[in-house]
PAMI-518918 format. One record per residue (C-alpha): chain; residue in three letters; x, y, z. Coordinates in Angstrom, 3 decimals. Layout:
BEGIN
  ch   aa        xx        yy        zz
   A  ALA         X         Y         Z
...
This chain:
BEGIN
  ch   aa        xx        yy        zz
   A  MET   148.988   155.344   157.452
   A  SER   146.872   155.868   160.583
   A  ASP   145.947   152.900   162.756
   A  LEU   142.266   153.441   161.982
   A  PHE   142.936   153.342   158.244
   A  ALA   145.195   150.291   158.636
   A  ALA   142.484   148.446   160.602
   A  ARG   139.835   149.315   158.045
   A  SER   142.140   148.322   155.195
   A  GLN   142.918   144.981   156.815
   A  MET   139.213   144.226   157.209
   A  ALA   138.610   145.322   153.614
   A  VAL   141.311   143.018   152.239
   A  SER   140.132   140.121   154.410
   A  LEU   136.514   140.574   153.388
   A  ALA   137.361   141.048   149.708
   A  PHE   139.274   137.761   149.781
   A  HIS   136.735   135.816   151.845
   A  ILE   133.650   136.954   149.963
   A  VAL   134.801   135.113   146.835
   A  PHE   134.999   131.818   148.720
   A  ALA   131.804   132.521   150.629
   A  ALA   129.940   133.187   147.374
   A  VAL   131.248   129.994   145.780
   A  GLY   130.405   128.108   148.975
   A  ILE   126.806   129.205   148.465
   A  GLY   126.532   128.851   144.703
   A  LEU   128.638   125.825   143.795
   A  PRO   126.709   123.315   145.967
   A  ALA   123.573   124.284   144.027
   A  LEU   125.335   123.542   140.735
   A  VAL   126.705   120.240   142.065
   A  PHE   123.254   119.245   143.335
   A  ALA   121.648   120.078   139.979
   A  ALA   124.256   118.085   138.052
   A  GLU   123.867   115.007   140.275
   A  ALA   120.076   115.234   140.119
   A  LEU   120.299   115.223   136.327
   A  TRP   122.571   112.196   136.465
   A  LEU   120.120   110.278   138.688
   A  ARG   117.283   111.216   136.356
   A  THR   118.981   110.514   133.026
   A  ARG   121.832   108.171   133.991
   A  ASP   123.927   110.083   131.491
   A  PRO   127.569   109.543   132.577
   A  VAL   128.482   113.064   131.432
   A  TYR   126.470   114.490   134.327
   A  LEU   128.237   112.170   136.763
   A  ASP   131.611   113.360   135.448
   A  LEU   130.429   116.941   135.787
   A  THR   129.258   116.384   139.360
   A  ARG   132.599   114.897   140.362
   A  ALA   134.562   117.675   138.658
   A  TRP   132.592   120.457   140.348
   A  ALA   132.760   118.652   143.712
   A  LYS   136.573   118.800   143.565
   A  GLY   136.390   122.573   143.191
   A  LEU   133.879   122.747   146.037
   A  ALA   136.340   121.008   148.372
   A  VAL   139.079   123.525   147.526
   A  PHE   136.859   126.563   148.001
   A  PHE   135.385   125.246   151.245
   A  ALA   138.814   124.614   152.778
   A  VAL   140.199   128.066   151.968
   A  GLY   136.903   129.780   152.820
   A  ALA   136.894   128.168   156.244
   A  VAL   140.360   129.559   156.959
   A  SER   139.609   133.074   155.702
   A  GLY   136.295   133.153   157.579
   A  THR   138.026   132.168   160.805
   A  VAL   140.545   134.977   160.311
   A  LEU   137.692   137.469   159.898
   A  SER   136.054   136.348   163.127
   A  PHE   139.313   136.892   165.016
   A  GLU   139.811   140.285   163.378
   A  LEU   136.435   141.463   164.631
   A  GLY   137.571   140.936   168.215
   A  LEU   141.197   142.031   167.822
   A  LEU   140.738   145.096   165.621
   A  TRP   137.308   146.262   166.799
   A  PRO   136.979   145.542   170.528
   A  GLY   134.678   148.540   170.928
   A  PHE   132.213   147.032   168.484
   A  MET   132.253   143.607   170.129
   A  ALA   131.868   145.090   173.600
   A  TYR   128.880   147.144   172.509
   A  SER   127.122   144.626   170.282
   A  GLY   128.085   141.216   171.659
   A  SER   124.761   140.623   173.400
   A  LEU   122.906   141.565   170.206
   A  VAL   124.847   139.690   167.524
   A  GLY   125.971   136.660   169.538
   A  LEU   122.868   134.645   168.608
   A  PRO   123.207   134.826   164.798
   A  PHE   126.951   134.199   165.048
   A  SER   126.241   131.055   167.098
   A  LEU   123.649   129.883   164.579
   A  GLU   126.098   130.520   161.760
   A  GLY   128.594   128.271   163.527
   A  PHE   125.964   125.527   163.692
   A  ALA   125.230   125.928   159.961
   A  PHE   128.958   125.813   159.172
   A  PHE   129.525   122.602   161.119
   A  THR   126.492   121.024   159.461
   A  GLU   127.906   121.946   156.068
   A  ALA   131.323   120.518   156.973
   A  ILE   129.875   117.222   158.197
   A  PHE   127.743   116.643   155.117
   A  LEU   130.541   117.765   152.814
   A  GLY   132.627   114.946   154.283
   A  ILE   129.783   112.502   153.679
   A  TYR   129.407   113.794   150.135
   A  LEU   133.066   113.694   149.157
   A  TYR   133.833   110.278   150.678
   A  GLY   130.444   108.619   150.339
   A  TRP   130.216   108.006   146.590
   A  LYS   130.332   104.214   147.008
   A  ARG   129.394   104.103   150.682
   A  VAL   125.864   105.550   150.743
   A  PRO   122.881   104.998   148.401
   A  PRO   122.709   107.414   145.432
   A  ARG   119.631   109.259   146.701
   A  ALA   121.157   109.630   150.161
   A  HIS   124.271   110.998   148.498
   A  LEU   122.153   113.514   146.591
   A  ALA   120.389   114.466   149.834
   A  ALA   123.772   115.152   151.441
   A  GLY   124.503   117.533   148.573
   A  GLY   121.177   119.241   149.218
   A  VAL   122.052   119.721   152.886
   A  ILE   125.363   121.331   151.861
   A  ALA   123.515   123.781   149.608
   A  VAL   120.937   124.645   152.270
   A  SER   123.462   124.988   155.100
   A  GLY   125.652   127.247   152.945
   A  ALA   122.665   129.505   152.330
   A  ALA   121.817   129.372   156.045
   A  SER   125.313   130.575   156.931
   A  ALA   124.738   133.594   154.708
   A  LEU   121.351   134.158   156.332
   A  PHE   122.842   134.408   159.815
   A  VAL   125.948   136.399   158.893
   A  LEU   123.870   138.897   156.931
   A  SER   121.616   139.304   159.942
   A  VAL   124.646   140.747   161.744
   A  ASN   125.569   142.956   158.812
   A  GLY   121.958   144.087   158.514
   A  TRP   121.950   145.012   162.191
   A  MET   125.094   147.085   161.705
   A  ASN   123.251   149.019   158.988
   A  ALA   119.858   149.198   160.713
   A  PRO   120.375   148.547   164.447
   A  ALA   117.322   147.246   166.286
   A  GLY   116.373   145.248   169.351
   A  PHE   117.797   147.522   172.071
   A  VAL   117.637   150.941   173.656
   A  PRO   120.917   152.922   173.635
   A  GLY   122.116   153.790   177.122
   A  PRO   125.070   155.731   178.541
   A  ASP   126.837   152.480   179.440
   A  GLY   125.784   150.461   176.418
   A  PRO   122.620   148.860   175.055
   A  THR   119.689   148.195   177.390
   A  GLU   116.451   146.234   176.963
   A  VAL   118.296   143.866   174.642
   A  ASP   116.163   141.628   172.425
   A  PRO   118.399   139.412   170.224
   A  LEU   115.470   138.155   168.123
   A  ARG   114.406   141.684   167.227
   A  ALA   118.020   142.493   166.477
   A  MET   118.146   139.578   164.037
   A  ALA   114.896   140.635   162.387
   A  ASN   116.261   144.027   161.360
   A  ALA   115.127   145.997   158.327
   A  PHE   117.930   144.734   156.081
   A  TRP   118.068   141.078   157.084
   A  ILE   115.881   139.387   154.493
   A  VAL   116.343   141.802   151.581
   A  ASN   120.139   141.717   151.907
   A  THR   120.171   137.931   152.270
   A  VAL   118.108   137.386   149.127
   A  HIS   120.293   139.859   147.228
   A  MET   123.507   138.168   148.364
   A  LEU   122.241   134.646   147.652
   A  LEU   121.256   135.631   144.125
   A  ALA   124.626   137.359   143.658
   A  ALA   126.390   134.175   144.793
   A  TYR   124.419   132.020   142.348
   A  VAL   125.083   134.506   139.528
   A  ALA   128.808   134.784   140.229
   A  THR   129.378   131.057   140.731
   A  ALA   127.359   130.071   137.670
   A  PHE   129.098   132.577   135.415
   A  GLY   132.425   131.604   136.980
   A  ALA   131.725   128.030   135.888
   A  ALA   130.607   129.341   132.491
   A  THR   133.978   131.077   132.146
   A  VAL   135.861   127.820   132.577
   A  HIS   133.681   125.775   130.239
   A  ALA   133.426   128.500   127.586
   A  TRP   137.224   128.728   127.595
   A  LYS   137.471   124.953   127.108
   A  LEU   134.830   125.029   124.361
   A  SER   136.742   127.714   122.515
   A  ARG   139.473   125.086   122.122
   A  ASP   137.251   122.028   121.704
   A  PRO   133.748   123.015   120.506
   A  ALA   132.725   119.340   120.135
   A  SER   133.130   118.501   123.853
   A  VAL   129.850   117.098   125.205
   A  PHE   131.090   117.547   128.774
   A  HIS   131.717   121.260   128.448
   A  ARG   128.571   121.840   126.411
   A  ARG   126.386   120.302   129.128
   A  ALA   128.288   122.156   131.828
   A  LEU   127.885   125.497   130.045
   A  VAL   124.154   125.001   129.496
   A  LEU   123.577   124.101   133.147
   A  ALA   125.699   127.013   134.404
   A  LEU   123.893   129.495   132.156
   A  ALA   120.505   128.150   133.211
   A  VAL   121.277   128.752   136.898
   A  GLY   123.091   132.039   136.315
   A  GLY   120.499   133.361   133.897
   A  VAL   117.552   132.774   136.236
   A  ALA   119.423   134.351   139.156
   A  ALA   120.481   137.314   137.007
   A  LEU   116.848   137.837   135.998
   A  LEU   115.725   137.938   139.644
   A  GLN   118.609   140.106   140.835
   A  PRO   117.221   143.497   139.672
   A  VAL   113.952   142.776   141.517
   A  SER   115.911   141.991   144.669
   A  GLY   118.047   145.101   144.175
   A  ASP   114.938   147.261   144.006
   A  PHE   113.852   146.054   147.454
   A  VAL   117.337   146.696   148.844
   A  ALA   117.462   150.220   147.381
   A  ARG   114.128   151.156   148.911
   A  ALA   115.254   149.792   152.288
   A  VAL   118.404   151.911   152.003
   A  ALA   116.273   154.964   151.189
   A  ARG   114.270   154.448   154.387
   A  GLN   117.099   153.483   156.726
   A  GLN   120.264   155.131   155.340
   A  PRO   119.525   158.270   153.312
   A  ALA   123.209   159.251   153.357
   A  LYS   124.187   155.951   151.708
   A  LEU   121.486   156.293   149.056
   A  ALA   122.583   159.854   148.283
   A  ALA   126.189   158.694   147.928
   A  MET   125.178   155.756   145.727
   A  GLU   123.359   158.094   143.369
   A  GLY   125.716   161.100   143.630
   A  HIS   122.689   163.042   144.889
   A  PHE   123.927   166.133   146.710
   A  GLU   120.871   168.399   146.740
   A  THR   117.482   167.453   148.175
   A  SER   114.906   167.738   145.419
   A  SER   111.578   166.588   144.097
   A  CYS   111.579   164.755   140.778
   A  ALA   115.143   163.675   141.593
   A  PRO   117.049   162.400   138.547
   A  LEU   118.588   158.959   138.231
   A  ARG   122.264   159.353   137.349
   A  LEU   124.096   156.920   135.131
   A  GLY   127.863   157.135   135.407
   A  GLY   129.518   160.385   136.394
   A  TRP   132.050   161.389   139.010
   A  PRO   130.890   163.043   142.265
   A  ASP   132.826   166.191   143.218
   A  GLU   132.348   166.564   146.968
   A  ALA   133.979   170.004   147.081
   A  SER   131.482   171.532   144.655
   A  ALA   128.627   169.118   145.519
   A  ILE   128.111   168.204   141.852
   A  THR   128.198   164.879   140.029
   A  ARG   129.980   165.632   136.795
   A  PHE   129.665   163.847   133.436
   A  ALA   126.573   161.831   134.479
   A  LEU   123.693   160.957   132.179
   A  GLU   120.575   162.033   134.073
   A  ILE   117.136   160.446   133.672
   A  PRO   114.600   163.056   134.878
   A  CYS   112.593   161.974   137.954
   A  GLY   114.097   158.468   137.701
   A  LEU   115.377   158.285   141.281
   A  SER   112.105   159.545   142.750
   A  LEU   110.200   156.974   140.720
   A  LEU   112.432   154.088   141.755
   A  VAL   112.588   154.979   145.437
   A  ALA   109.041   156.154   146.105
   A  ARG   107.093   154.966   143.053
   A  ASP   106.210   158.619   142.567
   A  PRO   108.056   160.754   139.974
   A  SER   107.349   163.914   141.990
   A  ALA   108.549   162.514   145.350
   A  GLU   111.246   164.334   147.272
   A  VAL   114.528   162.476   147.753
   A  ALA   116.885   163.630   150.503
   A  GLY   120.331   164.649   149.339
   A  LEU   123.619   164.927   151.165
   A  ASP   122.760   168.532   152.016
   A  ARG   120.445   167.081   154.682
   A  ILE   123.306   165.146   156.281
   A  PRO   125.922   166.736   158.595
   A  ARG   129.199   166.953   156.690
   A  ASP   131.086   164.799   159.198
   A  GLU   128.558   161.993   158.603
   A  TRP   129.000   161.803   154.836
   A  PRO   130.373   158.521   153.506
   A  PRO   133.144   158.755   150.884
   A  VAL   130.868   159.692   147.987
   A  ALA   132.990   158.931   144.918
   A  PRO   133.975   155.341   145.862
   A  VAL   130.389   154.470   146.816
   A  HIS   128.884   155.992   143.663
   A  VAL   131.420   154.410   141.309
   A  ALA   131.156   151.000   142.988
   A  PHE   127.369   151.141   142.710
   A  GLN   127.552   152.041   139.029
   A  VAL   129.994   149.189   138.375
   A  MET   127.744   146.686   140.155
   A  VAL   124.643   147.751   138.216
   A  ALA   126.434   147.874   134.859
   A  ILE   127.838   144.366   135.277
   A  GLY   124.452   143.056   136.394
   A  VAL   122.806   144.459   133.265
   A  PHE   125.564   142.971   131.084
   A  LEU   125.204   139.494   132.611
   A  LEU   121.435   139.570   132.273
   A  ALA   121.681   140.635   128.633
   A  LEU   124.355   138.010   127.913
   A  SER   122.344   135.149   129.407
   A  ALA   119.190   136.283   127.579
   A  TRP   121.074   136.504   124.284
   A  ALA   122.611   133.055   124.815
   A  ALA   119.167   131.575   125.502
   A  LEU   117.683   133.252   122.436
   A  SER   120.566   132.074   120.262
   A  ALA   120.174   128.496   121.509
   A  TRP   116.424   128.618   120.828
   A  ARG   117.201   129.722   117.266
   A  GLY   119.561   126.782   116.820
   A  ARG   122.823   128.676   117.356
   A  PRO   124.103   127.675   120.813
   A  PRO   126.978   129.672   122.335
   A  TRP   129.713   127.229   121.279
   A  THR   128.904   127.942   117.625
   A  ARG   129.628   131.652   118.132
   A  PRO   133.279   132.417   119.024
   A  TRP   132.470   136.002   120.015
   A  MET   129.872   134.775   122.501
   A  LEU   132.344   132.336   124.006
   A  ARG   134.766   135.231   124.474
   A  LEU   132.084   137.224   126.295
   A  LEU   131.283   134.229   128.485
   A  VAL   134.962   133.819   129.366
   A  ALA   134.899   137.425   130.620
   A  SER   131.586   137.003   132.454
   A  GLY   132.902   135.120   135.504
   A  PRO   135.546   137.646   136.579
   A  LEU   133.052   140.453   135.968
   A  ALA   130.443   138.719   138.130
   A  PHE   132.859   138.479   141.055
   A  LEU   133.884   142.089   140.486
   A  ALA   130.192   142.984   140.868
   A  ILE   130.123   141.230   144.251
   A  GLU   133.200   143.145   145.393
   A  ALA   131.611   146.400   144.205
   A  GLY   128.377   145.586   146.013
   A  TRP   130.171   145.001   149.289
   A  THR   132.085   148.244   148.794
   A  VAL   128.750   150.047   148.565
   A  THR   127.463   148.287   151.681
   A  GLU   130.502   148.789   153.885
   A  VAL   132.000   152.075   152.688
   A  GLY   128.524   153.561   152.352
   A  ARG   127.919   153.002   156.083
   A  GLN   130.901   155.103   157.114
   A  PRO   131.683   156.859   159.408
   A  TRP   129.555   154.423   161.449
   A  ILE   130.358   150.849   162.374
   A  VAL   126.840   150.636   163.825
   A  TYR   124.774   153.102   161.829
   A  GLY   123.846   156.175   163.841
   A  VAL   124.997   154.586   167.107
   A  LEU   128.728   153.818   167.173
   A  ARG   131.407   155.448   165.045
   A  THR   134.119   153.346   163.471
   A  SER   136.816   155.531   165.040
   A  ASP   135.394   154.793   168.516
   A  ALA   135.419   151.030   168.009
   A  VAL   138.976   150.454   166.787
   A  THR   141.609   148.912   169.044
   A  PRO   144.000   151.303   170.815
   A  MET   146.924   149.003   169.964
   A  PRO   149.466   150.887   167.805
   A  GLY   151.361   149.630   164.772
   A  LEU   148.393   148.125   162.909
   A  VAL   150.152   148.694   159.588
   A  VAL   152.303   145.616   160.378
   A  PRO   149.472   143.032   160.560
   A  PHE   147.809   144.752   157.590
   A  THR   150.943   144.223   155.486
   A  VAL   151.447   140.643   156.684
   A  PHE   147.847   139.582   156.072
   A  THR   147.768   141.239   152.662
   A  LEU   150.847   139.275   151.597
   A  LEU   149.345   136.097   153.066
   A  TYR   146.117   136.551   151.119
   A  LEU   148.041   137.189   147.907
   A  PHE   149.988   133.969   148.479
   A  LEU   146.809   131.988   149.179
   A  ALA   145.139   133.462   146.101
   A  GLY   148.097   132.334   143.996
   A  VAL   148.022   128.810   145.431
   A  VAL   144.273   128.485   144.918
   A  GLY   144.600   129.813   141.383
   A  VAL   147.259   127.223   140.511
   A  VAL   145.166   124.377   141.983
   A  LEU   142.016   125.439   140.142
   A  VAL   143.819   125.855   136.828
   A  ARG   145.222   122.340   137.146
   A  LEU   141.769   120.961   137.944
   A  ALA   140.224   122.841   135.016
   A  ARG   142.807   121.494   132.574
   A  HIS   141.712   117.918   133.231
   A  GLU   137.937   118.496   133.328
   A  GLY   136.036   116.530   130.733
   A  GLU   139.047   114.750   129.265
   A  GLY   138.173   111.581   127.474
   A  GLU   134.429   112.066   126.952
   A  ALA   132.943   111.235   123.591
   A  ALA   131.978   113.831   121.035
   A  PRO   128.342   113.939   119.870
């Protein structure tokens, strides 16, 4: 294993682990806030029990997410000194603002967790609202940095580094807002369906539980609305990719040859050697229509990109297909659950639907992992798109396979510990509440 591959693999493992906790840190506060707001409005003790149960999970995810996020920040400097040296003056501002948002979230989380009987109920609810907003703000600032890596702005490249640096223009890059909205919606979808998984599993064993019924309805309401908005957000992201990163779009779609009336490919396996995507179902002119709103528009293929600037096509294309397929499944599942409830057959009366809901949470988080694979692998071979290659930014320190192995084992251990804690919390959720 080369040092470059080991460094990239270590970042990939770290990000894949952290993104789960980051997503829950964004989505779960919204669920907790909604549950407590319902309790204050209805004074139904079931909603208070639900708020307290979800808040316990929030504390666990926040603690582990803080640790994994700190590790990532150190890895940026230790593994990629070339990147930090080049971009520090451009990404320092959003990183500083993210730190402010994180500390705000931590302070109000402490107030929330320990202030149940110490602050007025509405002040307690407001603290929960600040947690939700500050979690979203953290994503806003971090994704500004990631957006800049994909669409660098706010400077003029010079022989000795960036000149005419404008940090505000760097923050306001072409991907900032569209990527942030897409990630926030993905976090709400994944967290809500993750909660639905737990409560559907409990309902499959105790269909009469009022606690788990209310929890499932609330989770599906949040997840269903976010899943409905996600394709709209994804359309904006795809068109931004088409403008800023034609190589990534071509890899996402397995589009090797520049053409007008470019087809939209569903499934398939890209063969880079023969420049063909095999076994795909092609919708004529679909890609041109989606990207340019014109079925006859020309869409650049990988033949327009120098071969040494191609991203790994197969992983990007497959990850993109997985993300889209799961998104469609979750949208269809939430719509079907809503329709069934409207017809008087809520999900807990249909065992097959409960089984699908149990599977929905893991699939939703798999979609997030696939989406980040598209974003990060699709940018290769650049760490800053079109400006700085990944191979030029990695540390010259040898033996990077050692920290990669150690951190991978550490993350596996942490994942096991978190899993055990969450399972124990889930086992005791809703115990003792009355049946309808």
